[in-house]
C-alpha positions in Angstrom: -0.1 -0.2 0.0 3.0 2.6 -0.6 1.9 3.5 -3.7 0.4 7.2 -2.8 4.3 8.1 -2.8 4.7 7.0 -6.0 4.8 9.9 -9.0 3.5 9.2 -12.3 4.0 11.6 -15.2 1.2 10.9 -17.5 1.6 14.1 -19.8 3.1 11.4 -23.2 0.4 9.3 -22.4 -2.2 12.9 -22.6 -0.4 14.2 -25.5 -0.5 10.6 -27.5 -4.6 10.5 -26.9 -4.9 14.0 -28.0 -2.9 15.0 -31.0 -5.1 12.8 -33.5 -8.1 14.7 -32.2 -6.4 18.4 -33.6 -5.8 19.8 -36.6 -1.8 21.4 -35.3 -0.7 18.8 -33.4 2.7 20.0 -33.3 1.1 23.0 -31.4 0.4 20.7 -28.4 2.1 20.8 -25.0 0.9 18.8 -22.0 2.6 19.7 -18.4 1.8 18.1 -15.0 1.2 21.3 -12.8 0.7 19.6 -9.6 1.4 16.3 -7.8 0.2 16.0 -4.6 -0.7 13.0 -2.6 -3.9 12.2 -3.8 -4.2 14.4 -6.9 -2.4 15.3 -10.0 -3.0 18.6 -12.1 -2.3 19.0 -16.0 -2.4 21.6 -17.8 -3.2 21.2 -21.9 -1.9 23.7 -24.2 -2.8 23.8 -28.2 -4.2 26.5 -30.7 -7.2 28.4 -30.1 -9.1 26.5 -32.9 -8.3 23.3 -31.8 -9.3 24.2 -27.7 -12.5 23.2 -28.8 -12.0 20.0 -30.5 -10.5 18.6 -27.2 -13.4 19.7 -25.1 -15.9 18.6 -27.6 -19.8 19.1 -28.0 -20.9 19.6 -24.4 -17.6 18.5 -22.8 -17.8 14.8 -24.2 -14.1 14.7 -25.2 -12.7 16.3 -22.3 -14.8 13.7 -19.7 -13.6 10.7 -21.9 -10.4 12.1 -21.3 -10.9 12.8 -17.2 -11.9 9.3 -17.0 -9.2 7.9 -19.2 -6.6 9.6 -17.1 -8.0 8.6 -13.4 -8.4 5.0 -14.4 -4.9 5.3 -15.1 -3.9 6.7 -11.9 -6.7 4.9 -9.9 -3.5 2.1 -9.0 -1.9 5.3 -7.7 -4.8 6.3 -5.6 -4.6 9.6 -7.3 -7.6 11.8 -9.4 -6.6 14.1 -12.7 -7.7 17.5 -12.9 -7.3 18.3 -16.4 -7.3 22.4 -17.5 -7.5 23.3 -21.2 -5.7 26.3 -22.5 -5.4 28.1 -25.9 -1.7 29.6 -26.4 -1.4 33.4 -26.2 -1.7 35.1 -29.4 1.7 35.1 -31.8 2.2 37.6 -34.4 3.7 34.7 -36.8 
């Protein structure tokens, strides 16, 4: 039962799930922002046009992604919090 102290970073796995869903996968960034005893927080950044694709209609895609991540963390007795954000406007 010593799994509480283990830290697992699912950033790469979350990115692998998200990349096929968006039109600019090269602009996707997934970063673990918080790792506490019972909770992990992830920040998912992508282009503004792709944020809606990751959220899905009525949040269905984002809810499904949260479910997948939470199931993965269940063995560590942790829960995940996902935050979706668009990159700040850049002058290209």
